N, C-alpha and C positions, 0 to 999 in steps of 0.2 A: 504494500500500500504506500502510495506517495506520502511525503511528509505533510504536505498541505491538506491532504485528505484526513490524515490522523488528527491534525490540529482542529479541523472543522468538526470531526466527530466528537472530540473531547468537549469543544465549546457547546455543541448542541446536546450534550448529555447522553449520546448514544453509547459511548464507551467510557469507562473510567480511566484515570491516568495510570492506574496500576496495569490495566490491560494493554496499555500502549506498547509495553515491552514485548507483547506477543507478536506484534506486527513488525518489529525490527528484525532485520536479518541477523542470524547468529554469526558472531565473529569467530573465525578459525584461528587458532593459536599458531603463529608462525614459528618455525624452528629458529633456534638461536642464531644460526649462521645467516638465515634469510633476514632476520630482524636487523642484524648488524649491517648486512648489505643494503637494506632499505634505508637505514639511517645514513650510511655513507653516501648513497645516491641522492638522498634528500638534501644532505649538506652540500654536495657538489652542485646540485641544480639551483640551490638558493644563493650560492656565491657566484661572483662574476669571474669568468676566466680572464687570463692575462690578455688574450686577444680582444675580448669584449671591452676590457677596461681601457685599452690603449688604441682601439681601432680608429677613433676620431681624433687622436692626438699625434698623428704621424708628422714628422718633419721630413719633407721631401729631400732636402739636400743630404741629410744624414743617412737616409735610406740608400741613396746612391753611393755614399762612402762605404756603407756596409757591403754593397754588391762588389765594388772594386777590390776591397781587401779580401773578400772571400775567394776571388779568383787568384789574387796574389799568393794567398796562403797555400792553395793547391799547387801552384807552380813551384813555390819554394819547397814544398814537401817532396816533389819529384826530384828537384835539384839536390836536396839533402840525401835522398836515397841513392842517387847516382854518385854523389861524392863519396859515399861509404863503400862503393864497389872498388876493387883493386884497379881495374882499367877504366872506371867511371862509365861503364856500359852495363846494361842489364837486359835480359829478355823481357819483352813486353808482357808475356804471360806471367812472369814472376811478380809483376806489379799488382796482379789480382789479389794477392794476399795482403796488400797494403791499402786496400780500398778505404778502410775506415780511417787510416792515417791521412789519406789523400782527400777524404770527405767527398768521394765521388761515387754515389750509390748507383746501383743497377737501375735501369738498363743502359746507362751511359757507358760507352765503350772507352776504355783507357786509350786505345790507339787513336780514336777520334779526338780525344782531349789533347793528346800530344801534338797532333797535326795542326791544332789551332795556334800553336806557337812555333812556327817553322824557323824563326830566328833564334830560338833557344834550344830546340830539340831536333835531333836527326834520327830518322828511322832507316834501318838497314835490314836486308835479308841475307842470311848466310847460305852456304851451299846446300844445307838441308831444308831450306825454306823457312827457318826460324827467324822471326822478326826481333831485332834488337833496337834498343833506344840508347842514344848518347847525347851529350851536350855539344852545341856548336862552340866555336872559338869565342864568340861573343858571350855566350853563357858562362864559359869557363873564366873569362875575364871578370864577369860580374861576381862569380863565386869568390874569386880571389880578393876582389874589392870588398865584398861583404865580410870575409874573414878578417880583413885588416880593420874594418870599422868596428866589428865586434870586439877585437882585441883592444882597440883604443877606448871602447866604451866599458871595458871590464871593471875599471876602478869605480866608475859611477854606478854600475850594476851592483857591485859589492856594497856600496853605501845603501842602495835601496833595499837590498836583501837584509842587511843589518837592521835597518829601520823597521822592516817588517817583523823581525825577531823582537825588536824593542816594543812594538805595539802588541805582540801576542801575550796572552795571559801567563803562560809558563816560560816565556822567553825561549821558545824552541818551536820548530815547525817540521812536520814530516817532509823528508826530502822528495818523496814522490809527489807531494802536493805542490812543492815549489816548482817541480818540473812543468806543471800546467802553466806557470807564468813565464816559461823560458823565453819564448819569442817576444812576449809583451814587455819583458824586462831587458831584452837584448842579451841573453845568456848564451854561452857556447853550447853546441850540441852535446859535447861530452863533459858538461859542467859538473856532473856528479862524480866523475872519475878524476878530474884534474883541477878544475877551476875552484872548487870548494876548499881545496887544500892550499891554495895560493895566498890565503888571507888568514893565517892562524891567529893573528892578533884580534880579528873580528869575530870569527865563528869557527866551530869545529863540528865534525860529524861524530855522532854518538849513537850506538845501537841500543835500543831498549830491551827489556826483558823478553818481550814477545817477538824480537827479531826485526823490528821496524827501525830503519835508519832515520835519525833526526838531525837537523841542523840546529845547533845550540849556540846561543849568544855567549861570547867569551868575556867581553867587557862593555859596559855601558858608556856611550859617548854622549855627554850632555849637549854638545854642539849639534847633534843630529836629532835631538828631541824637540826640534822646532818644526811645526807643520808648514807645508808649502803656503797655506793661507796666511799664516803669521808673517812669513817672509814677504809675501806680496802686499798685504794690507799694512802691516806695522813696520815693514822694512827691517825686520830682525835678521841678523846674520849669525854665522857660526861663531863669531868673535864675542857675541853677547853671552853673559853668564845667565843661562836660562834654566829654569826648573819647570817641568810641565805641571799644569794645574788646571784651574777653571778658566775657560775662554768665553768671551762675549762677542765674537766676531760673526758678522752676517755672511752667509755664503753668497757668492755672486750668482745672479739669476739671469737666465737668457731664455725668453719665450719666443714662439714663432711670430713671424711678421703678421701684423694685423691684430695682435692680441694686446689690447690697451686697457682692459679693465681688471688687471690682475690684482690691484690693490683695493678693489672694491668687493671683497669677499668676507666681510664681517670681521676683519682683523685677525683671522686665523694665520695668515701668512706673516703678518707683522709680528704677531706674538711668537711664532716659531723662530723668526730671525733674531729677535731680541733676547730670546731665552738663553741663559748661560748654559754651558755644557762642559763636560770634562774632556781634556785633551786626549787624543788617541794614544799618547805615550804615558799617560797617567794610569795609576792603578784603578781598575773599575770594579773590583770585587764587592764594593759596598753598594753599587747601584742595583736597583730593583728591576728585574726583567719586566718589560712591558710598560715601564714608566716613560714619561716624555723625555727625561734626562737620558735614559738608557737609549732611546731611539735616536735622539739627536747626536749622541756620541757615535752611534752606528753610522749615521750619515757622514760624520766627520771622518771616520775610518775609511769608508768607501770613497770619499772625496780624496783622501790622502793616497790610497792605493791607486786610484785612477791617475793621479798626478805623477806617480812613479812610472807609469807605462809609456812606451815609446809613442803610441798613437792616441793616448788619452782615452782609451776604450778597452773594454774587456768583455769576454764571454761571461754572461751572468752565472753560468755554472761554476766558473772559477771562484767567484765571490762566495757562493753558497758552500763551497767546499771548506771554507775557513770560518764558518759561523762559530764553531766551538772555540777555535784557537784565538779569534779576535773578540770573543764575547759579544756576539751580535745576535739579534732576534732571528727566530726560525723563518719567519715569512719576510725574507729580504726583498723578494720581488714586489710585494705590496708596498714596501717602504720606498723602493726605487720609483714606482709608478706614482706614488703619492707626492713625491718631491720632484716632479718633472721639470721644474724650473732650474734645478741643479743637475739632474741627470736626464738622459733620454734613452729609452729602451727601444731598440729596433728588433722587430720580431720576424725579420725575413730569414727564411731557411729553418732548419731544424733546431738551431741553437740561437738563443737571443743574445744580443750584444747591448751593453750599456755604455753610453758616451758621457763624458764630462762636458756639458754644453758650453761652458765659458771658454773652452779651449778651441772652439770652432767658429769660424766666420763663413757661413754658408757651407760649402763642401771642403773648405780648406782649413787645415790646422794653422792656428795663428803663429805658433812657434814650432818649427820643424827641426828636429835633430838630424844629423847625417844619415842615420838609419832610415828615417822616413823619406829623405830625398833619394836614397838608394832604391827604396821600394817603388817610388814614383817612376824612377828610371826603368825599373823592371816592368812596371805596368804599361809603360809606353811601348815596350817591345811586345808584350803579350797581346796588346790590342790590335796587332796586325791582322788584316783580313785580306785574303787573296785566294787564288786558285789552289786547289788541292795538289800538293806536290807528289810526284811519284816516289815510291819507296825504293831507294837504290840498293843494289846488292853489293857485296864486297868487290866483285869483279868490276862493277860499274865505277866504283870509286878509284880503281887503279887504272882501268883501261879507258874510262870516260866514254863507254859505249852505252847509249841509252835506247837504242832502237828496239831491242828485244826485251827491255825491262817490263815486268808485269806489276801492276798494282795489286795490293792486298785485297782491295775491294773492287767490285765490278761497277762502282758508281761512275757517272760521267766525270771526266777529268775537269771539265769546265765548271763543275758545281761549286758555288761559292760557299765556303765554310761559315756557318753561323754558330754563335754561342747558344747554349741552352738557355731556357727562359731565366733561370736563376743566375746565369753567368753573363747577362747582357752588360756591355760596357757603354752602351749608348747613354746619352745624358738625359735631360728632362723629357725628351720626347718619348721615352719608353712608356707604353700605354699603361702597364700595371702600376708603375710608380706615379704616373700622372693622376691616377685616381685617388691617391692619398690626400687627405685633407688635414688642415691645421686645426688645432683645438679652439674651441669657443670659450668665452668667459664663464658660461654656465657650467662647463665641464670642470674648470678649475675649482669653482665654488663647491661642486659636488664632491670633488676629490678631497678637498680640505675639510669638508663637513663629514667625511668618512670617519669611522671609528678611530679614535686615537690609539687604540691597542693594535699595533702592527705586528 
């Protein structure tokens, strides 16, 4: 019986309120596992996904930056693999086992990806018909240049790693987790075997009882306990006698073009900016998890970590790996999205990236270190588009006879090579990126009106 029929019958006196329960369908008791699954699904459907929370807050320029660096990282991964080979050549089929490292999922063919950079990679067929990949002379010169830049950057990288140890709660970090920062901090490929032992006055490798290798702080450097924000705003230098404590510095904000009502959101943003917080280098054991002071310190830590990186951006997974070590809240993504004037989260691809917005002017980094300039040079070569080149055999390279050479694929030689959708290097004309929209003032208000418990 429908509910309104029951109510009508009770009001007319045809049935008593006690008899109402006769008409209600009997509830069946759900198994404990089903009940748990229902609660989880209910919780998930009532909360907003990352994509839903940030869908209308995309910054077009930074999305393009994400696309460019994704391609560069794949090319650099191939170059690193070739560099580790004795003759710097490898069978193309052997690259299949490195798909995850290359971040090149199926059905994309590795051979097709290599052909998109003919100025960097060369493909050959041996006498058995096996296809090999090697680097061009131009690519080898780039690798040598990159090695030199990494060596020159090693002292600065040692400072950043030491400062990370100083920010951590136990003054130590798992070596495997630091490896996730390797490219972002400009560390050497073999940094775990060699580089970590070159600075014994800063840190040392120590194995824990469970067999995990940790990088442990050796000595505290007061000159390095100054945040990048303090250096920029207050002009503090390493010469200052500084002791980390409570800070009252506002974080630089940068919102998308056309966003003019950011300060008209009920004072939430002003209150957050004026609220004092504990320095990332100060002891945070007394802070209460979930408090506003706890969350603002977490924002300061993420700001500091992003300031250390070469490109002022990180994969968000890398930040979440260090929640416990840096004493940060569990729901870091919510915190990043909430403070989108400080950070910008790009959701292109399988892994999200977070940018330090103050460091970018449109698509360009405001301050570019030599490693960034090198990567831009690499991208200018990767972006070459031309006809598909024939795969030469070893006899071709010696005899220079190309008439009988066969291509690996039977596709038309004049077919122009195009990047996959997620590898487009075109600018703002790309249709998918062109659909991104900037945030509106109402969305900022709703974000800051969100629960303070991040």
